[in-house]
N, C-alpha and C positions, 0 to 999 in steps of 0.2 A: 829710124833716122833721128839724129840729134842735131841741134844747132845751138849756138851760143849768141845771145843778144847782149850787146854792151851799149848803154846809153845813160846819160845823166849821172855818170860816176858809179853806176851799178851794173851788175851782170846777172843774167838768168839763163838757166839751161832749159831747153824745151825738147820734147819728144813728139814725133809725128805718129799719130794713130787715128787716121781719118781727119784729124785736125791737129794743129800745134797746141800742146798742153805743157804748162810749166811743171817741171819736176825739180824737187829740191828747194833750197832756199835762195832768196835774192840776196846777193852779197856785194860788198864794195869791190870795185874793180882794182886790179893791181896796177902799179905804176907802169906806164909805157904802152898800155893796151888802148888802142884807138876805138872810138865808137863805131859800131857797125853790126852786121849780122854775119856770123862765121858758121858756115855749113860744115859741121864736123864730119858728116858722112862723105865728104870729098877729100878727107885727109889721106896722106900717103905715109908709109913708114920711112924713117930716115935711113940714109945710106951712109956708110962710113966714109970718111975722108972727103966729104963734100961740104960746101958752105951753105948755111941756111940763115934766113932772116924772116922774122915774123912771129906769129902767135904759136906758142908751144903748150899744148894742153896735156894734162895728166888726168886720165879718166879712171875713176874707181866705179866700175859697173855694179859691184856688190852693194856699195853704200849709196850709189846713185848721186855722186858728187864729182865735181871737176875743179881742178886747180889750173891756173894759167899763169904764164910768164911770157915776157917778150924776149926773143932770142935775136941777137945781132952779131954773133961771133961764129967763128969756125968751130965745128964740133970735133 
């Protein structure tokens, strides 16, 4: 399970293995992403021809990194 923590203008990716551990680098947060804890294990795949708003993560499991952007348009 993964989660993304955003606070004080930075973001960090954490993985759960009996406890939450930081994986990867701490990076500056992208514009438009609000502070909070985003539980990535609750994400659902997007469906065509539906409207979406919110955090849009791009996850590279091989490199163990995540890019995020804020989506507020129709896909």
